[in-house]
Structure formats: C-alpha cells, structure tokens
C-alpha positions, 0 to 999 in steps of 0.5 A, spaced: 500 500 500 502 506 498 503 512 503 499 518 504 500 525 501 497 531 503 494 535 497 498 541 498 505 537 497 503 537 490 502 545 488 506 547 482 506 554 480 509 556 473 510 563 470 510 565 463 510 571 459 507 571 452 511 573 447 510 574 439 512 567 437 506 565 442 501 569 439 496 568 433 494 573 428 490 577 433 496 577 438 493 573 443 496 567 446 495 560 441 491 555 445 496 550 443 501 553 447 497 554 453 495 547 453 502 545 452 504 549 459 498 546 462 500 539 461 507 541 463 505 544 470 500 539 471 505 533 470 510 536 475 504 536 480 503 529 479 510 527 479 510 531 486 505 527 488 507 520 485 514 521 485 514 517 479 514 518 471 507 520 469 503 520 462 497 524 460 491 520 460 486 525 459 484 533 459 477 535 460 474 541 456 478 547 456 474 553 454 477 559 451 473 564 454 478 570 455 484 571 451 491 572 453 494 578 450 501 579 448 505 581 453 501 578 459 504 574 464 501 568 465 501 564 472 499 557 472 497 553 478 496 546 479 495 541 484 493 534 485 485 533 487 485 526 488 489 519 487 486 513 485 490 506 484 495 509 479 491 515 476 491 522 479 486 528 477 490 535 477 486 541 477 489 547 473 488 554 474 490 560 469 491 567 470 493 572 466 496 579 468 497 585 465 502 588 469 503 595 467 495 596 467 495 592 474 489 588 471 489 580 473 484 575 470 483 568 471 482 565 464 482 558 464 480 552 469 481 545 467 482 538 470 487 533 467 488 526 469 495 523 469 498 515 470 504 514 474 508 509 470 514 504 472 521 503 468 517 499 463 511 504 462 506 500 466 501 503 471 504 503 478 500 505 485 500 512 487 499 515 494 493 516 497 491 524 497 489 527 503 485 534 502 485 539 508 482 546 506 475 547 504 477 548 497 481 541 497 475 537 500 471 540 494 475 538 489 476 531 492 469 530 493 467 532 486 473 527 483 469 521 483 464 524 479 468 527 474 472 520 473 466 516 472 464 521 467 470 521 463 470 513 463 463 513 461 465 518 455 471 514 453 466 508 453 470 505 458 464 504 463 457 503 462 453 509 464 449 504 468 455 503 472 456 510 474 453 510 481 456 517 482 453 520 476 446 517 478 446 520 484 446 527 482 441 526 476 437 521 481 437 516 475 434 509 477 430 512 483 422 512 482 
C-alpha cells in the first residue's frame, strides 16, 4: 500500500510571459501553447505527488473564454485533487496579468488526469491524497464524479455503472 500525501505537497506554480512567437494573428496567446504549459505544470504536480514518471491520460474541456494578450504574464497553478490506484486528477488554474495596467484575470480552469508509470511504462500505485482546506475537500469530493464521467465518455464504463453520476441526476430512483 502506498503512503499518504497531503494535497498541498503537490502545488506547482509556473510563470510565463507571452511573447510574439506565442501569439496568433490577433496577438493573443495560441491555445496550443497554453495547453502545452498546462500539461507541463500539471505533470510536475503529479510527479510531486507520485514521485514517479507520469503520462497524460486525459484533459477535460478547456474553454477559451478570455484571451491572453501579448505581453501578459501568465501564472499557472496546479495541484493534485485526488489519487486513485495509479491515476491522479490535477486541477489547473490560469491567470493572466497585465502588469503595467495592474489588471489580473483568471482565464482558464481545467482538470487533467495523469498515470504514474514504472521503468517499463506500466501503471504503478500512487499515494493516497489527503485534502485539508475547504477548497481541497471540494475538489476531492467532486473527483469521483468527474472520473466516472470521463470513463463513461471514453466508453470505458457503462453509464449504468456510474453510481456517482446517478446520484446527482437521481437516475434509477422512482
């Protein structure tokens, strides 16, 4: 049995500045560049939790609600929200800051899933995660529902077996 670790032990913060080679024709950060940064910061958090090499298993929907402009400072904060057998869910929050204008905006939030692997690339058990703060507990409590939804959408779980999802939609109750 793997040991336990606190959620706060995985916190990872990465800061980047948006340069011209990072932007599209509108001088906004390219989505692919942002996803690349999100993948890196989340992988580091997963490695901190598992002390293993990790591979990306999935990335939940990333909505591009707010553009990030040329010259903005982008801060990506990630933290493992829950650990399962060999997989870990990681929450990423992105903020963009226009330092001269003193404007800071949360632009993106997403959950990525990583699997810890051994030297042969096979899945390996990870430590149990212990949430402490109200925010960590909220992410932890919702992780099982998000996991079941991912598995159902990937056709790796039958909808009728997604007990956590049934409970929020009152499916099967008369």
